[in-house]
Steps between C-alpha positions, in 0.01 A plus 500: 500500500406875518521743218718809495480816285779571255519860378647551153691806374187643329309488830289200409473215749479124461416233758734205536546230762755571774820322409472569125840577355582826322561298179148346528352848527692606188364195315144589595555850364664388175708207388717753314565695818594178680756421227642851504512556875840473669424616850204637698466807709276423795399789721798692372755224563669290232413130527545174312216391275472189715408712803167391654256781580352459848317828545342785306779642281581746227700334224688607187690279260835610366619399156798576281366852463573582868836614641424333833459168319840551340657526843341165601594350163867596555495361853390169356780529239743528791358172635539352146866603509550334839330178389714473187820575694427234759421246230836563336709590805340335800776609735382860471344660811239771462451838658236740376356549152289818470357675194648839414391796285697356207471123562605271781803349672580210726782491754672163511788341693723274300872457539561476126429829322234497230641560152327644192470142373326404821249783456426378149441149633273629779300712258454202269381289795258773597352471153460124542323551834264749336404231249418265787249760626567416866251639742587752770325374810482674839498269801505574871726273704599500870779743568714238680452261209614764249805586708589133531463439127704799398768418757517143357553650156772734627293805407640717776364824355144366484533395864610848600217663310236277667645563846513875444181565312247261656370412842179331393458124532473462123698655215423555130697298249466504122566180304587493135403144407740259673803710402515772755335640811560844641408675825305787345194711566416528128279546316597323178353431159318165470767311301841543340351442159357849513850655478547594135819705476804513726874549486786453746722803487799479733643380829656723766635462852285570805511441873238320697278773650738763355752427781857471369585288803248234387506246219590627154222411259444505127210718384361380167301776322228441246198665350162386381221655292155399387610481138811436298454838332511679835804294606679583171433873550635478850815320392557769236466763770756314709741504206445871461554545869839323471593738220407795724661362816643803680797301629601410142435847363661665801825330414475548121419870538750553790231635735575326828672202660502284810854429620580169670781655705255754646220254557160394353205734479713816491476711185785682328362773272724552199516842329226426245266351762591782731403750230153346463463497876600867526241601234234297677576649839527855366153468349356362825663765717358778281156340531527472877615860547220629275243299701604636835729225633802573713800301384694343792807283546532266797777265634556144393513370855340573833507371856319175540258664741342696214399176337354377829284808519389464137432128547730389222727306741197301611307450174768539234813359664548210260529743210755729672874466513641421847573798726852639523660568834660848511634711791178597669234266372381249245438646158285367220510551122168650402250279325249786470508879482175548690638544858751757380236716341290468818799631702526799267128569546529461875801734518273807529157570647249506216181696464204403284602803290830319420325193366524323269875429538623308196847349540669316213831326461692286258641303788709187483386214725632155575313174536618147551374322194576127497750386237241288318258789427731776380448581137699767317358843571157366603600341836810652660644560846575870464259724310370856483136561573315802362332538836265768617297540815215743544389621841161666487173563679204258454314749278809532271528128434284475193669787314846365593414156366368656180835679465686168544276332239553789256878474537486120455298551179761752381773243558315250286449758223855638493671162512281350229267260678159529337340205674464447872277346765417626847430300816353641821585283803262523796478345847274222618263733679652432837426126507862416584741673731781528245427862398601816685260792526140553597194437280458879470859539376454215247177657371668834455797344323306269271239763412781743412663247264169409338406866449840592359482228238137579421577870443766400252271244331741221576354152547660290772468135591415480868720250688326417827722409796811586297588828669824550689453461873545874542248615240335467156687558183480566125733296282549606134631222272644614174484273192807488286547466122457123505202491737667430834371672813743666737414611856681831551295802609325485837311739728454381856338624816671450833325512838790322670807726476336833599375324813832326574696820463232715674478744213297817563383828353318782666150540363286814470355411842840541657516133586748240370379242249660209319565559129412254224801347327511388133789298352551552129743339253476538123781283362525269805878530462721662246670163431181302446340774287815528289500123445133518388581791263783303339266208430203718401707676236728201424790737581399753234418785738296789368706796383466703821619210716768350266847511661647595155249690288715520189837382373707662231648249254792627287544295184879530504757635741512821289158594638573446870580869564178606336307233691647633826388854409149378425492316835618809686231715340219250579632434850492872572141493390417246768535170310664186640729407213803289414748469212599160365870559422581138418665422165216276391278496191191717524270198469659343806465828700133526407433134605677564829291813565185303421603224742562766767148627419612863456206703366692706239809439291656799327719383211768743378717448194701738286187646339333573835818650644534733201132606515479529876228238526425153640315205347235409760405136560232390755527162670154392378424726200839474332632796295301821553701747287784747531497818705730731696576420868293806599204377296531149651510654849190711426318182392607280789467732803118516484491121489718485813292760681177318411634179660318306228521126571537416129762764411 
């Protein structure tokens, strides 16, 4: 048998016989590496340790120090879940069981709903299977044989997956001992005994392939980590996330609601939530005007033909509400603001001297989110996008992208997000036909994004072949107070829409040219960003954003008139303030104000009323002394104007 060259991460090479497994290579390097390795990366592709090397290859071994290994580990934990479930409840039929950023899930069909007691039993059985240390073995079997076997078992979802995803004569199946076999491309860790820490979390409803007309499934969620310590930390974060849940706090703080009579996914902003929204939007509008944007307002519906021109009716139809038939045509609720801004641009002949044209709108759009995926403010059917579209010449692109990046960074700073990550999604170099635009246009766009980030000393993770079909993009993911990452801000190029709408400007040569178009959103949507803010601050908004910045608490009814006078004085100074007129003890009023997360409590008794002062109490610092309303206002206004996140 001939030898092949195996290149190691440090550049050194070793000679092995063709057919040597990745695990055998690890053993030759070091027995310790072989024990620690969970999966191999061969020529850039993840592979089982049992993979036989047949040609010269570059290899790297991933251990519990590698994020990519954690993804494989969690995929195997999903198989562990399936194996345990089938052992306990053999009537269960299986769908898909992928890893996720936070763990894994498995979609299952079973007429009887899983209960919390069932999950405890399944988790205990998973632990037993781990002790058995069953191997995960990949085998290739004839496609027809796999279909026949799964059909015999009644595994209708596995049959559909094989029919849809394969046309080769053989298919890949992973076996976990004699317990379980799954149509799966892998890779997986060598054995279930390597799984050290896991936890089943919940069960939720799902539809097969996300289609509400198909079978209703049960999605069992779990998580897995390389150590019990990491699992414990994660579970603590989940508990903290429950405490911060924006749906719970939204109700407790009277910020918003979703009304059954009106329908799911439609948000009702209550006065306090509406106040926060107004403050947010006022800040953003001031920023936009100061940065040269024109603020526009566009309709909520348009003729269906507009969406044909934009391509949405072809590529986005499943996410749009059905058209409405009116007198002269079919009309469509808008899922995007982009075509409307394009029509405003196209309404007049533009010269290169007019560019860039920056159009921004807080525009409400409507998308058909399936009932199973809606989630409070984070996934809704009607929401307001902080959309902007920039039309510029090619040589203006870089500076415009820098301006977008600067504004995104200002959003992070002002709203109190110190940590963030950046991803730059690029195309596949023209290998496939799924991307619009020419190689020259892609080079211009990608170079502009790279240069803009470089000039601001911002590191970005490059995501090859992750661009939108119409252009590359920058995604900024903010990290909240408990370490969760949220995709909100995005800056995207678009080669598609300017071409579809035949946009033009007159250049210095007197000829018409096609402008470059940049999409830009900072919050993603007002609703989603507001939900993130609630959870980031656990409902205790910073002073400048708080719906009620201070409350006056009279100790007895005798001080209500003085409390009202204090409130009037502070309100005229620009403060959002309330008076608690209830005939309750002062301790109760203070506790209520704390629960409502009001930044300042101004206690007034007979002594304060006679001296013309207030006793100031901060929600975190407690009592901070006595002063006149004017002195309090002088102290607090600079804090509001500074927009300090910790005020």
